[in-house]
VOGU-3710 file (C-alpha; in Angstrom, 3 decimals, decimal comma):
1> mpqprrrppg> 0,092/-0,361/-0,411  1,318/3,909/-1,182  2,584/5,681/1,640  0,843/8,813/2,148  2,500/12,035/0,789  4,101/13,806/2,943  3,475/17,700/2,722  6,879/20,062/2,217  7,804/21,581/5,409  6,321/24,980/6,029
11> gtdvarlagv> 7,171/28,591/7,716  5,015/27,099/10,462  7,079/23,999/11,089  10,576/26,485/10,756  8,823/28,658/14,100  8,050/25,297/16,077  11,774/24,336/15,293  13,594/27,684/15,948  10,823/28,578/18,836  10,328/31,732/17,288
21> sqktvsrvmn> 6,725/33,150/16,202  5,300/32,528/12,406  6,301/36,384/11,691  9,464/36,255/12,563  10,254/33,409/10,042  8,343/35,438/7,442  10,963/38,866/8,308  13,658/36,532/8,535  13,315/34,420/4,596  12,412/38,000/3,686
31> gepyvseqvr> 15,542/39,732/4,592  13,463/42,376/6,943  15,137/44,168/9,411  14,500/44,048/13,525  15,815/40,618/13,660  18,918/40,130/16,177  21,816/38,075/14,699  20,925/35,304/16,821  17,236/34,854/15,863  18,241/35,099/12,633
41> ervlaaarel> 20,978/32,280/12,718  18,636/29,833/14,860  15,632/30,044/12,383  17,895/29,562/8,895  19,409/26,995/10,682  15,939/25,141/11,360  15,138/26,290/7,974  18,299/24,154/6,532  17,085/21,287/8,981  14,145/20,743/7,863
51> gyrrntaara> 14,794/21,140/4,087  12,106/24,642/3,972  12,131/26,560/0,570  10,568/29,373/0,421  7,224/29,204/-2,470  8,466/32,831/-3,856  6,366/32,240/-6,745  2,940/32,197/-3,895  4,437/34,767/-1,977  4,760/37,005/-4,940
61> lhlgrfhrig> 1,479/36,376/-5,897  -0,142/37,483/-2,841  2,390/40,739/-2,384  2,834/41,884/-5,567  7,059/41,960/-5,078  9,717/39,738/-3,637  10,879/42,595/-1,748  14,518/41,348/-3,245  16,032/43,591/-5,520  19,275/41,807/-8,013
71> vaalgsslyg> 22,592/43,397/-8,479  24,872/42,688/-11,122  27,947/43,640/-9,817  31,779/43,672/-10,951  33,206/41,366/-9,150  35,975/43,636/-7,860  37,718/44,596/-4,748  38,558/48,019/-5,776  37,616/50,605/-3,269  34,630/52,378/-5,610
81> pssllvaler> 33,080/49,905/-6,668  33,168/47,668/-3,275  32,306/50,968/-1,366  29,231/51,394/-3,812  28,276/47,778/-3,012  28,325/47,994/0,705  26,489/51,136/0,586  23,730/49,283/-1,129  23,081/46,660/0,913  23,241/48,723/3,667
91> eareigyala> 20,591/51,196/2,210  18,742/48,248/0,830  18,221/47,107/4,561  17,251/49,880/6,163  14,158/50,057/3,482  13,544/46,675/4,169  14,611/45,075/0,903  17,270/42,096/0,517  19,631/42,173/-2,041  20,626/38,661/-4,267
101> vvntlegegd> 23,954/39,719/-5,701  25,646/38,077/-8,829  29,165/38,806/-9,598  30,097/39,259/-13,481  34,142/38,941/-14,752  35,470/41,791/-16,398  36,397/40,352/-20,088  33,248/37,711/-19,553  30,810/37,622/-22,873  27,135/38,940/-21,948
111> avmnavesll> 28,513/38,931/-18,535  25,427/41,744/-17,649  23,071/39,882/-19,680  23,923/36,469/-17,685  23,640/38,073/-14,511  20,183/39,886/-15,061  18,561/36,201/-16,417  20,374/34,648/-13,561  18,664/37,509/-11,161  15,714/37,091/-12,573
121> gqgvdaivvs> 15,628/33,735/-12,283  15,628/33,726/-8,446  13,241/36,382/-8,245  13,550/40,140/-7,654  11,674/43,091/-8,557  13,990/44,963/-9,438  17,995/45,093/-10,949  20,795/47,267/-10,555  23,689/47,284/-12,773  26,972/48,682/-10,645
131> epidegralr> 30,091/49,801/-12,917  29,431/48,614/-15,985  31,757/47,547/-18,938  31,808/47,732/-22,141  31,974/44,281/-23,426  31,949/44,495/-27,308  28,985/44,082/-28,081  25,327/45,319/-27,956  23,533/44,859/-24,860  20,121/42,286/-25,381
141> vdpdvpvlsf> 18,723/43,053/-21,908  14,926/43,789/-21,815  13,487/42,916/-18,093  10,387/43,181/-17,154  11,065/44,980/-13,901  12,505/48,110/-13,305  16,747/48,295/-13,853  19,066/51,173/-12,322  21,953/51,935/-13,851  25,180/53,548/-11,882
151> grlpgldgpr> 26,529/54,953/-15,017  25,289/54,994/-18,389  25,635/51,251/-20,303  24,809/51,513/-23,793  21,964/49,297/-24,982  19,971/49,193/-21,742  17,335/51,284/-22,401  13,152/51,800/-22,288  10,698/52,881/-20,168  11,985/51,537/-16,661
161> vvvagasgve> 15,902/51,690/-16,781  16,889/54,710/-14,659  20,870/56,127/-14,869  21,558/57,292/-11,348  25,182/58,143/-9,543  27,875/60,688/-9,388  28,849/62,062/-12,556  32,371/60,773/-13,595  32,115/63,786/-16,191  32,023/66,133/-13,955
171> agrratehll> 34,361/64,592/-11,347  37,174/64,765/-14,228  36,026/68,249/-14,966  36,534/69,804/-11,592  39,894/68,159/-11,308  41,281/69,516/-14,024  39,745/72,874/-13,212  41,276/72,977/-10,056  44,500/72,029/-11,730  44,303/74,505/-14,482
181> glghatvwhv> 42,884/77,229/-12,046  45,773/77,110/-9,840  48,121/78,630/-12,699  49,281/75,013/-14,957  49,035/75,664/-18,717  47,988/71,948/-19,172  47,246/68,993/-17,422  48,117/64,843/-18,117  45,664/62,180/-17,480  46,158/59,068/-16,256
191> agprrwwaar> 43,427/57,051/-17,465  41,179/54,280/-16,234  40,561/51,290/-18,633  38,966/52,666/-21,679  36,562/49,161/-21,354  34,834/50,973/-18,100  32,423/53,935/-18,678  33,614/55,224/-15,590  37,082/55,716/-16,855  35,635/57,238/-20,294
201> drargwreal> 33,523/59,940/-18,451  36,529/61,102/-16,032  38,629/61,556/-19,685  35,712/62,910/-20,957  35,764/65,554/-18,480  39,225/66,042/-18,009  38,987/66,918/-21,678  35,950/69,165/-21,808  37,842/71,323/-19,313  40,869/71,846/-21,529
211> aaagaaeppp> 38,884/72,639/-24,029  37,056/74,888/-21,861  40,244/77,132/-20,906  41,944/76,529/-24,290  44,311/74,245/-22,828  46,359/72,054/-25,289  45,293/68,431/-24,517  48,740/66,251/-24,023  48,003/62,145/-24,755  46,417/60,250/-22,028
221> legdwspasg> 48,707/57,500/-20,451  46,406/54,471/-19,927  46,391/52,364/-16,590  44,207/49,607/-15,145  43,014/51,092/-11,864  46,351/49,375/-9,836  49,140/51,472/-7,939  51,711/49,257/-10,411  49,841/51,260/-13,592  50,239/54,207/-12,758
231> yaagrvlaad> 53,905/53,701/-11,134  54,456/52,786/-14,824  52,456/55,997/-16,084  54,300/58,345/-13,513  57,679/57,148/-15,059  56,379/58,100/-18,488  55,433/61,579/-16,913  58,236/62,173/-14,535  60,834/61,825/-17,477  59,030/64,727/-19,707
241> pevtavfvan> 60,298/67,877/-17,465  56,982/69,924/-19,482  54,789/67,829/-17,188  53,749/70,024/-13,952  50,188/68,600/-13,125  48,668/65,036/-13,456  44,980/64,169/-13,043  44,745/60,715/-12,335  41,660/58,516/-12,583  41,466/56,819/-9,177
251> ddmavgvlra> 43,543/57,018/-5,744  45,518/53,657/-6,247  46,829/54,626/-9,280  47,842/57,890/-8,106  49,955/55,984/-5,550  51,919/54,539/-7,724  52,286/57,874/-9,901  53,063/60,015/-6,433  56,239/57,497/-6,278  57,657/57,672/-9,440
261> laeagravpg> 57,833/60,785/-9,251  59,736/60,777/-6,111  61,888/58,115/-7,504  62,890/60,081/-9,980  63,181/63,406/-7,768  60,356/65,651/-8,961  58,906/67,303/-5,704  55,118/67,311/-5,572  54,007/69,797/-5,159  56,881/71,656/-6,311
271> dvsvvgmddi> 57,508/70,079/-9,484  54,338/68,467/-9,923  50,874/68,822/-9,125  48,533/65,941/-8,751  45,041/64,897/-8,090  43,307/61,436/-7,748  39,879/60,382/-7,010  37,924/58,507/-4,761  39,235/59,789/-1,615  40,797/56,283/-0,227
281> ppaaylsppl> 40,811/55,918/3,239  44,781/56,169/3,327  44,904/59,065/0,495  45,216/62,036/3,760  48,270/59,967/4,957  50,263/59,967/2,057  53,983/61,632/1,525  52,152/64,065/0,476  48,546/64,174/1,451  46,781/63,847/-1,588
291> ttirqdfaav> 44,522/66,418/-2,890  41,247/63,850/-4,490  37,788/63,852/-5,808  35,572/62,308/-2,959  32,476/60,533/-3,791  29,807/60,032/-1,218  28,994/56,255/-2,188  26,241/56,378/0,720  24,799/59,452/-0,904  24,580/57,977/-4,295
301> arhglallvd> 23,378/54,454/-2,926  20,256/56,169/-1,251  19,623/58,321/-3,913  19,976/55,386/-6,591  17,283/53,081/-4,970  15,419/55,398/-3,710  14,529/56,227/-7,209  14,461/52,250/-8,237  11,498/52,033/-5,327  9,836/54,469/-7,197
311> eieratspda> 9,707/52,622/-10,078  8,996/49,396/-8,313  5,829/50,927/-6,661  4,553/51,849/-10,034  5,177/48,387/-11,189  3,210/46,726/-8,595  0,867/48,696/-8,282  -2,888/47,828/-8,851  -3,502/49,924/-12,135  0,082/48,169/-13,355
321> rlgrspgpda> -0,619/44,282/-12,327  -4,203/45,236/-13,711  -2,761/46,433/-17,195  -4,582/49,747/-16,674  -2,913/52,862/-18,019  -0,898/55,265/-15,479  -3,012/57,855/-13,649  -2,695/61,535/-14,424  0,331/61,865/-11,917  2,227/59,468/-13,833
331> rpspdagsgs> 5,196/61,000/-15,701  4,988/61,266/-19,183  7,799/60,330/-21,778  9,976/62,704/-22,746  10,127/61,950/-26,430  6,004/61,301/-26,628  4,540/63,972/-28,536  0,149/63,673/-29,667  -0,749/60,382/-30,386  3,126/59,273/-29,937
341> erlprsrahp> 3,421/55,636/-29,336  6,827/55,393/-28,587  8,240/54,098/-25,123  9,629/56,288/-22,923  13,600/56,022/-23,167  15,618/55,390/-19,644  15,483/58,782/-17,527  18,960/59,643/-16,287  18,916/61,238/-12,505  21,884/63,223/-11,793
351> dplparlvvr> 23,477/62,919/-8,186  22,070/65,566/-5,605  25,459/65,512/-3,671  27,805/65,606/-6,770  31,519/64,567/-6,298  33,511/67,101/-3,957  37,141/68,255/-4,668  39,106/67,476/-1,478  42,329/70,099/-1,662  45,439/68,637/0,299
361> estapprepg> 48,720/69,124/-0,210  50,031/67,281/-3,744  48,421/70,570/-5,432  50,203/73,868/-5,771  50,851/77,029/-8,297  53,826/75,592/-11,178  57,102/76,750/-9,778  58,063/79,971/-11,465  61,120/79,522/-14,425  64,461/79,207/-12,414
371> gh> 62,530/79,634/-9,459  62,990/77,286/-6,349
//
């Protein structure tokens, strides 16, 4: 005689084994705040022991959302990308969302597309694309959820795509304007890898500032964000007596530039002024302390997620789930005219707290010819 089929373990079973309420189990499984780590671990241990699996499809039907945001993040230990990811996780937790992160690898074909597909399969309310790079091919992603991109990513477009984050163009422009304002005839540039859109934006800001001042544009040197690549570029710059000012696309490379200049006997800032970007924790303790562009990653994450949650609310509103047209307060498409059937394109939202110049001792007016 066949044995009766056992039902799969449910939230009540987990609550009974862990000695907590079913509401606490729900909070743990939803990644909500206000649960102690001790209780969270006890609930998760009970779920593992029972083989409990959350029915995410049923939950989504009931609530209209998963309260989970997927992040396609470039797998990197660099200060900027890792700081933004930490800030995203903290801010998401504060507003009651869990993060599901899939790391992509630089040089991996279709990395962003594959990461997005993986996240959609896990059940998420929205997608964040962090530190996008040029993969050498057109992006083919059209997720049916809101998407936030920190920086431009050509090919990622549509009515639910939001572009936010600190402007690399503005940062490059401000760093260059600072050096030109001190009296330097022009500014050299140590750029990040050209496949990174962030590196291209910073280089663009550098070029725009030079053009606006009528200054000559020296050929940029390309690094890979590492101190070693900055050191290699710094040796080239140190050998050129015309070099008096350098904007380096990140602080790690600026560390290498400072070392190369010191080895060559080029004083900073007496002979060469140097500006970096990111304001890494050691920047204020270098010799000399580094002038740099500081990015407020917490503010960037807060601003971006606020825009994204706004899109989630619109996407999961009763009208949206029933396929109704948006109400009179819905934002119109910027390119939709009378009777137009074109979808609104992605919307760019500048960071309300832009990158800030932090002036320290690595920059000064150029030395007078024959001066000391």
